[in-house]
N, C-alpha and C positions, 0 to 999 in steps of 0.2 A: 504494500500500500504506500501511500504518500503521507508524509507528515503533515501536521496541521497547517492550514492556510493562515497567512498573516492578514490582518484586517487592512483594508485600504483606507487611506486618509491618515492624518496625523493631528490629534487633538491639540498639540502644542503649536501648530502652524499659525502664523499671524493671520488675523481675520481678513486682511486684504487679499490673501492668496486663496481664500475659500471661494468656490463657485457660488453664483447667485442661488438663493434658496429655491428658485423655481426649476433648477436643474436637478434631475434625479441623481442620486448618489449610489454608486455600486459598492457592495460589500460582500465579502466571502462569509457565508454562514457557517459557524462552527457547529460540530455535531451536538453540543449541549444546548444550542439555540434553535434546533430544528423544530421543536414543539411549538415555539412561539410564532413561526412563520409558515408552517406546513399547510394549514388550512387556506391561507392566502395563495400559496404557491400551487396547490393541487389543481385548480381549474386550468391554469396556464400549462402545467405539466401534462394534464390529460389531453389538452388540445394538441400538444406536440406529439404525444404518444399515438394519437389517432392516425397521424400521417405515417407512422411506422408500423401500421397494422397491429398495434397493441402487442408487440412481441414481448414486452416487459410490462409488468404491473407496477403501479406506484409503490406498493409494499416492498418490492425487490429493490427499487431505487432508494427508498428510505433506509433500508438495511445497509446498502452499500455506502450511503452518506454517513450513517452512524458509525460504520466500520472504517471510514476514512478511505474507502476504495474509489469514491467519487466525491466531487466537490460541488456545492450549491452556491451560486452567485445570484444576488438579487439587486435590481435597480429600483430604488424607492424614491419617489418624488411626490407626484399626485397619486398617492397610494402605491401599491406594487405595480410598477410599469413593465417589468420584465424579469424573467428568470432564465438561468443558464445552468446546465449540469455538465461538468467536465470530468475527465478521468485522465490519468497518466499511465501510459503503457510502455514497458521496456521491451523493445525489439532487440535482436542480436546486435544491430549496428547503430541504433538510434533510440532515444527516448522521445516520445511523442505525447503532446497534450491534445486530446480530442474533445471537441464540443459535441456532446451526445444529443442534448435536447436544448432548444432555445425557443422561447415564446414570449410575446409581450405585445404592447401597443405603443404607438408613437415611436417607432424604430429610430427615427432621426434624432430623438432625444437621448438615446443610450447606446447606439451602435459603436460609437467611438470608444466605449469601454472595453472593446476587444483588445485595445492596447494595454490596459491594466492587466487583463488575464494573460496576455502574451508575456508581459514583464514578469508576472508571478511565475509562469511556466518556465521562463529562462532561469529564474532563481532555483528551480527544482531540477535543472539540468536538461530541460527539453530544448531541442533544436528546431522543432517543427510543431505547428499547431494545425490541426485539420478538423473537418466537420462535414457532416452531410447537410445539404441545404436543399430546400424546395426551390423550384424554378424562380420564384420572385426574389428570394434572398440571393440566389446565385447571380441573378442579373445585377443586383446592387454590388455584390462583392467583386464581380468581374471588372467593375469600374475602379476598383482599388488595386493598384499595381502590386500590393503585397500578397494578394491572393491569386493563386493559379488553379484553374480547373484541371484536375488530373484524371478524373474518371467520371463516368455517368453511370448511375445505378439503374438497372432495368429490373422490373419485377414481373413475374408470371405467376398467376394464381393457379394452383393445381388441386 
C-alpha cells in the first residue's frame, strides 16, 4: 500500500496567498475522516461507477480507502464539487498513480487540481499519472499538452 497522504494547503501560509473563498479547495481525505465525508461522496462515486458497468461496489472502494490501498480526494467549495479516487501501482519498471474514478460538477473550477495530485504522486515516487476518461473529459485533456492519449478502451457485452 501507500503511506498516508499529506493534506494540501498550509494553515500557516499568509492570508494573501490563500485563494478566494469562492474557489473550491482540494484535500486528501485521511482514512479516519472517511465517515465524515462518505455520504456526500457516495452519489458522485456511484455516478462514476455506473460508467464502468459497476465492476466494483462502493463497499470495496471504502475498504481499500480505509486500508490505504486507494486515496480519496475531495474538492469542496459550494458544497462537495468533486471527488477523485487514486491508487498507486508498482510495475516492474515504473510506479504509476492512476485516477480510478473522478466525478463532480463545475469541472472548470477544480480540474487544475490535477497538478496537486501529480505533485503528491511525485513525492510517492511515481513517474506517471494515468486514468480512464469518458469521451468528454478526454476531449478536455487532449487540449492539455501534459496528457497523451495512449489507448482507447473498447467494451463488448457478452
